C-alpha positions as CSV (number, residue, x, y, z in Angstrom):
1,I,226.8,-5.8,135.5
2,R,224.8,-8.7,134.2
3,S,222.0,-7.8,136.7
4,I,222.0,-4.2,135.5
5,A,221.9,-5.4,131.9
6,M,219.0,-7.7,132.7
7,C,217.1,-4.9,134.4
8,D,217.8,-2.7,131.4
9,A,216.6,-5.5,129.2
10,D,213.4,-5.9,131.3
11,D,212.8,-2.1,131.2
12,A,213.3,-2.1,127.5
13,A,211.0,-5.0,127.0
14,K,208.3,-3.3,129.0
15,R,208.7,-0.1,127.0
16,A,209.0,-1.7,123.6
17,A,206.7,-4.7,123.8
18,P,205.3,-5.3,120.3
19,K,201.6,-5.3,119.8
20,G,200.2,-8.7,120.9
21,F,203.2,-9.5,123.2
22,D,203.4,-8.8,126.9
23,A,206.4,-7.4,128.6
24,A,207.1,-10.8,130.4
25,A,207.3,-12.7,127.1
26,N,209.6,-10.0,125.7
27,A,211.8,-10.3,128.8
28,R,212.0,-14.1,128.4
29,V,213.1,-13.7,124.7
30,E,215.6,-11.1,125.7
31,K,217.0,-13.3,128.4
32,K,217.4,-16.2,125.9
33,L,219.1,-14.0,123.4
34,D,221.4,-12.7,126.1
35,M,222.6,-16.3,126.8
36,L,223.4,-16.7,123.1
37,R,225.4,-13.5,122.8
38,T,229.2,-13.4,123.0
39,P,230.9,-11.3,125.7
40,E,231.9,-8.8,123.0
41,Q,228.2,-8.4,121.9
42,R,227.1,-8.1,125.6
43,K,229.7,-5.3,126.1
44,R,228.5,-3.5,123.0
45,I,224.9,-3.7,124.2
46,E,225.8,-2.5,127.7
47,D,227.8,0.4,126.1
48,K,224.9,1.3,123.9
49,V,222.4,1.2,126.8
50,E,224.7,3.4,128.9
51,R,225.1,5.9,126.0
52,L,221.3,6.0,125.4
53,E,220.7,6.6,129.2
54,L,223.3,9.4,129.1
55,E,221.8,10.9,126.0
56,Q,218.3,10.8,127.7
57,M,219.7,12.4,130.8
58,V,221.2,15.2,128.7
59,R,217.9,15.8,127.0
60,D,216.0,15.7,130.3
61,E,218.3,18.2,131.8
62,G,218.2,20.5,128.8
63,L,221.9,20.3,128.3
64,D,221.7,19.6,124.6
65,A,220.1,22.9,123.8
66,I,222.1,26.0,122.8
67,P,221.5,28.8,125.2
68,E,219.2,31.5,123.8
69,A,221.8,34.3,124.1
70,V,224.4,32.2,122.2
71,S,221.8,31.2,119.6
72,E,220.8,34.8,118.9
73,R,224.5,35.9,118.8
74,M,225.2,33.1,116.2
75,M,222.2,34.0,114.1
76,K,223.1,37.7,114.1
77,R,226.7,37.1,113.0
78,M,225.6,34.5,110.4
79,L,223.0,36.9,108.9
80,T,225.6,39.7,108.8
81,S,228.4,37.5,107.3
82,L,226.0,36.0,104.8
83,G,223.9,39.1,104.0
84,I,226.6,41.6,103.2
85,P,228.4,39.5,100.5
86,L,225.0,38.4,99.2
87,V,223.8,42.0,98.7
88,I,227.2,42.9,97.2
89,G,226.9,39.9,94.8
90,V,223.4,40.8,93.6
91,G,224.5,44.5,93.3
92,A,227.6,43.5,91.3
93,F,225.4,41.5,88.9
94,I,222.9,44.3,88.5
95,G,225.9,46.7,88.0
96,F,227.2,44.4,85.2
97,V,223.7,44.4,83.6
98,I,223.4,48.2,83.8
99,A,227.0,48.7,82.5
100,A,226.2,46.5,79.5
101,R,222.7,47.8,78.7
102,V,222.8,51.5,79.6
103,Y,226.5,52.4,79.0
104,D,227.0,49.8,76.2
105,I,230.1,48.5,77.9
106,T,231.2,45.0,76.7
107,I,231.9,42.7,79.6
108,R,232.9,39.1,79.0
109,P,230.3,36.6,80.5
110,T,233.2,34.7,82.2
111,T,234.1,37.9,84.1
112,V,230.5,38.4,85.3
113,A,230.3,34.7,86.3
114,A,233.6,34.6,88.0
115,T,233.0,37.8,89.9
116,T,229.5,37.0,91.1
117,Q,230.5,33.4,92.0
118,L,233.5,34.6,94.0
119,I,231.3,37.0,96.0
120,F,228.6,34.3,96.5
121,A,231.3,31.9,97.7
122,L,232.2,34.5,100.3
123,A,228.5,34.6,101.4
124,L,228.6,30.8,101.6
125,A,231.7,31.0,103.8
126,G,229.8,33.5,105.9
127,I,227.2,30.9,106.8
128,T,230.0,28.9,108.5
129,Y,231.9,31.9,109.8
130,G,228.9,33.3,111.7
131,P,228.4,30.6,114.3
132,L,232.2,29.9,114.6
133,S,233.0,33.6,115.2
134,A,230.3,34.0,118.0
135,S,231.3,33.4,121.6
136,W,229.8,30.1,122.7
137,D,230.1,31.3,126.3
138,E,226.7,32.5,127.4
139,E,228.1,35.2,129.7
140,R,230.7,36.6,127.3
141,E,229.8,38.7,124.2
142,G,233.1,38.2,122.3
143,S,235.0,40.5,120.0
144,F,233.5,42.5,117.2
145,F,234.8,40.4,114.3
146,G,235.2,37.2,116.3
147,F,238.7,36.3,115.2
148,A,239.7,35.1,118.7
149,E,236.5,33.0,119.0
150,V,237.0,31.2,115.7
151,G,240.1,29.4,116.9
152,K,238.6,28.4,120.3
153,N,235.3,27.2,118.6
154,I,237.1,25.2,116.0
155,D,239.2,23.5,118.7
156,S,236.0,22.7,120.7
157,L,234.3,21.4,117.5
158,L,237.3,19.1,116.7
159,E,237.5,17.9,120.3
160,S,233.8,17.0,120.3
161,I,234.2,15.2,116.9
162,K,237.2,13.2,118.3
163,S,235.4,12.3,121.5
164,S,232.1,11.3,119.9
165,P,231.3,7.6,119.8
166,K,231.8,5.9,116.5
């Protein structure tokens, strides 16, 4: 493991040699620092190098990108679940203004505020519901409202949060 860490340190030194320093000088400094580190520090460094290499491999393979079909499905659902309540909220506000001005109906400002805020809160929830209700499987379209997908996707999301490095 030490030889791998030293190779990684040499590779890192070559890549990240500061201006005015050559890779060999950087490698010597890294080697001296490595001798001063505790075993716990070395283990953390090795884990970090391993994680960085894995992240780079994922990026190189294109595994970190959301497939185009899934991305479009998420966006379509998000725009729908956001757009409908947003249009209703603006329409409700305009309706309150017309009722007050044209028909001379007295409406308490708290009623207008509470109603429009509730509808806009639904629009805000729609931003989250859209991606969660879409099927994350590239091959499967999913149900119309996406109720079955929400549970699966929340479970996947919680699983990835629990397994992510801290």
